[in-house]
N, C-alpha and C positions, 0 to 999 in steps of 0.2 A: 504494500500500500504506500502511496506517496505521502510525503510530509504534509502536503496540503489536505489530502483526505483525512489523515490522522487528526489534523487540527479541527476539521469540521466535526468529526466523530467525537472528539474530546469535548468540543464546545456544546454539542447536543447533549452529551452526558451531564456536563456542568449545569446547563439550563434546566435539565430535568431535575437535578438535585436541588437547585435553587427555587425554581418556579413550578415544578411538577409538569411543565410542558415546554415545548420548543416549537417555534414557528419560524418561517423564512425571515421575517422582519427582525426577530430576536437574534437569530444567527448572524444576519448581515450586520446588525448594530454591534454585536459582541466582537466580531472579527474585523469590522471596519471595511467590509467589502460590499459590492452591489448585490441586489436581489437576484439578477440574472446569474451571477457567479455562484450564489448559493444554490439556485435551481440546478445548475450544471453539476455541482458537487453532489447534491442530493440524488440526482439521477444515477450517478456512478455508484454511490453508496447503496442505493436500492438495487442496482444491477448486481452488486456483489453480495446481496442478501444481508446487509448490515442494518438497514433501516426500512421503514415503510413510511410513505409520505402521502397524506391525503391532499388532493388538489385544493389549494387555498386553505389548507388546514394545518393540523398538527403533524409533527414529525415524531415517529415512534421508532425506538431501537428494537431490533430483533434480539433474541437471546445471544446469537453470535456477535451482534453489534455491541451489546452490553459487555460481553467478555472482552472484546477488542478494546473498547473504551476504558475498561477497568485496567487493562494491561498498560495502556498508554498513560493513564493517570498514575499508576503505580511507578512507572519509570520517572515521571515528572516529580513525584513526591520524593523518591529516593535521591534523585539528582539535586533537588532543591535542598534537602536536608544535608546531603554530603557537602555541597558548596558552602552552605551556611554554618553548619555545626562542626564539620571536620576541617574546613579550610578557612573559616572566619570571614567569608564573603557576606556583605550586608544583605539582609533579608530581601530587599527589593531587587538588587542585582542578582542574587541567587535565583530568585523566581524567574526573572527575565532570561538569564542564561540557561536555566534548566529547560525552559520552554523551547529554546532553540536546540539544545543538545539532545533532548529526549527522542527526537525523530531520526537522529543519525548515529547515535552511539551503538556500538555492537553489544550483543548479548554477553560476550566474554568480558567486556569492560564493565557492564552493569553488574555482573556477578562478582567481579573483583572489587567494585565499590561497595557492594553489599557485604562482602567478607570484611572489608576494611571497617565498615561501620560496626559490624558485630565485634571486631577486635577492640575498637575504640570504646565500645560500651561494656566490654568484658562479658559479653553474653555468648555462650557457646551454642545456643539454640539458633537454627536458621531463622532469619526474618526476611520479609520482602522489602523492608525499607529501613532507612537509618532513622531511628527515633531519638529525639534528643531532649 
């Protein structure tokens, strides 16, 4: 999946968490893009089986879409926490940088960051994110 599609899916998930619904206008506003751009992305996400979109209505995530969005969000939270808590980056910059990094960092790097976070916390049990 492209970085752009991941951003749309993550945004839909966040809107569902915040507002319990997501519409084209909400997605466009959140991402700072045009409604036609949102429609094009929604068409592709729907083609991939990740969402369902009612014409002029709400956008719903499928189970597969919810799982994909959760993985994206998990990567984001891990990277944000690592940058902020482990490296001492300011919270605002850690959030911005994590948003950029989450779409390109490899699974191997994510696993190494997760291991580092567990070591820093002195926790031998595997975790999905760096909690601080």
